[in-house]
N, C-alpha and C positions, 0 to 999 in steps of 0.2 A: 637430829632433828627435832624442831621447838613444837613442843605439845600445845596448838591455840585452840583453848575450848575457847566455845563464844559466852561469853557476858554481856548482862542485857545493856550496857553502856558502859562509855569510857569512865573511868574511876578517878577520883582524884585521889592524891596521896594518902589522904585521912581515912577514905572510906575502903583503900587497898588494905592500911593496916588493921582497920578494924574488921575487914572480911575475913583477913587472915586467921586472926585472934578468934572469931568465932567459928570459921570453918577448917582450920588446919587438925583435924582428929584423927589423922594416920603417924604417928610418931616413928622415927627410927632412931636409935640411939647408937652414937658413933665414939670412938676415941678421940680425942681432942687433936691429934695427928691428921686426922683424915679431914679436917676443918677446912682447908682450902682446896682440896680434891672435892670435898664435897658440893661448896659453894659454887665452885667452877660446872660441875656438871648441872645443880639446878639452874645455874644462868643459860647454860648452852641448850638445854633441854625444856625447860618451862618458863612460862610466863611469870612475872613478877609475883600476881596474885595466888600464885598454887603451891607458895611455898614458905616456909618460915624456919630461922636457925636460932634458938636459944642455947646462949653459950655458959658452960661450966652446970649442968643440969643436974650434976652428981660428982664425983670426982676425978677427974681428969676426962669427962664426957660431955659431949654436946648432941642436944637433940635437934634433928631436922623433923619438923612436921608438914605435912603435905594435905591437900583438900583433896585429894582422889586416892584410893586404896592403891590402883593401878602404877601411878607414880611412884608413892611409897617403895612399893615390891620392886621396880625397877630400880632406884636408888640403891634400895636394902642388896640388891645383886650386882650393883657397880661397887660398891663398899667392899662389900664381901670379895670379889672378884679381885680388888687392889689389895687388899691385904692377904689373900693367898698367893698373890705374886711379889711379894716383899721378902 
């Protein structure tokens, strides 16, 4: 179920990019192998304004950043559950 937070208006792609850079304050670091699963989870559960991924922020790591702490916590739980099941 997608989290549909209401934004003041429809955003252009440039506005979405700027919004994410300014407001994605809740980072979750993942191992590089979790990249595809992480992107899939974000696309299924969040709108494009609510998350940002930065690749190779450290050796073998990517960082997913979220605009809301609740989304970051849910994503972290998903990634950790996925890691425990492998």
